[in-house]
Every structure is written in C-alpha cells, then in structure tokens.
C-alpha positions, 0 to 999 in steps of 0.5 A: 254217409258223409265221412267228412273231408279227407287230408291226404299226405303223399310224396311226389317227386321226393317232396311231401304234398298235402291234398284236401278232398271233399266228402265226395272225393273231389280235390279242393286244394293241395300244398307242399309240406315242410315237415322236420320230424327231428325238429318236432321231436324236440318240442315237448309241450303239446301247444308248441308241438301243435303250433309247429305241426299246424304251421307246416301242414295247414298252409295256403291254399289248403288252409283257405280251402278248409275255411271255405268248406266249413269242414266239421270233420277232418280225416288224415290219411298217410300214404305208404310212401310217407309212412315215416310220418305215422310216428308224429304226434298228430293228436296235438292237431286237435288244439289247432283245428275247429273240426273233429279230427281222426286218422286213417291208418289203412285207408285203401286196404280193403282186405284189412277192413272189419266186417260190418256191424250187424248185431246192435247195440254196439258194445263198448268196453271203456277203461279209464286208468288213473294209477297213483304215482304218476308224478314220478313220470311227470304225468298229471292224474286224470279227472276220472268222473269228468272223463266218464261224463265227457264220453257219455256226452259224446255218445249221447247222439248214438243212444240206443245204438251203443252200449258202454260198459265201464271197467271198475277200478283198479284197471289192471291187466287181469281185469281187462282180460276178463272183461274182454272175454265178453267180446265187446266190439270196441275197447276204449282205453283212456289214460297215459302211455309211453313209447320207448323210441330205441326199442320201438315198444309202447306201454300203457300205465295201468293200475296194480291190484290193491294200492292202484300204483302204476 
C-alpha cells in the first residue's frame, strides 16, 4: 500500500532538520528548519500562521523535491528529540500544501499499534457539534449540513468498507457516551475546541441538552 511521502523532523547536532522520504523509504532531500514556536504562537490568524510555518519548513531543496515528486499525500513524523514541536498548529499547513496531509504521533512505536481491522464494514461514529453562543469565544458557527456532506464525499471511495453513524443533536457528553457503548472503531469529532496552555488541559465545545448552548 502506498502510504505517501514522509516528512520527518529530527534534531541533529542541536539543529532541527527536515527530511523527505519517498513512499518506499528512500531519502529524497533534507533541509535545516528554523522554527520559533514562541514567534508562531503570537500569530493568531490561520493564514498568517500557515505562511510562517510553511516558510520555515518547506525550504529548498526540500520544497523542490516535493514538487518534483508530485506528492499527493504527505505524512509528518516528529521524532522524540523534537517532541516540543507537537504543540504547533500543524493543521494550518493544509492551506499551503497541494497534497493530503496527516500527522503520525508514534510512527515507530509498534507496541502502540492497533490490531488489524478484521470485521467489516469499519464503523465510524461522527459527532458534529455546533452549539449556540460560540460568538462569546470569537468562534464562528459550523455549516453542519455542508460538513456532513463533505464527510460523506470524502468516504465515497470506501463505499461498502465503512459505515458512518451520525450522532443526532444535541451533541452532549451523555449522548456521545451512549453511542460509544456500541463500540465503533472510530470516533470522529467535528467542532470547536480550546487548549489552556497554563494548565495543559484541552476542551471540546459540546452542546447542552435543551437549548444546545455551549
């Protein structure tokens, strides 16, 4: 199976290095990376953040190798010696890349791998949370119908192999718990979230029963 190209970030001689590997594992190019997490953290706009992140990461000859390869799928792996970079907003790179993009959190930890899927179809529980009152957090409401349509379109090539159940609103914690009792293989959440840097805790913006408030 062609898993796509792999972009690996590692530290060598106290310097950050980005290395691009072909699907077969061959190294195509490498380039030093000058990333300043503190400076990136001050950039709140996704477009501005994506531009700064891409400028630091996708430099020559690495960017040229990506163009030459015509990569349609790119995976990002961050080695343990560079694990501080996990906190960056890597999802913003999708604005700059012309390929599908995903992250590998534990690319070499075989003991953390899930057992192979043997019972088909693969069952997915999808929860789209769109509570009222998001404006108090400077967050925009979701176009729920559009998001649901986009998910179905993305999974169309896997027709017959996946089965998606959409959680009916309101998307409360209790409803999620009840739906997870059926043990779907994948829980897919689409909605807003927040991260509290001082306490190191994260939160999802779910809906309350009744008025569907945050």
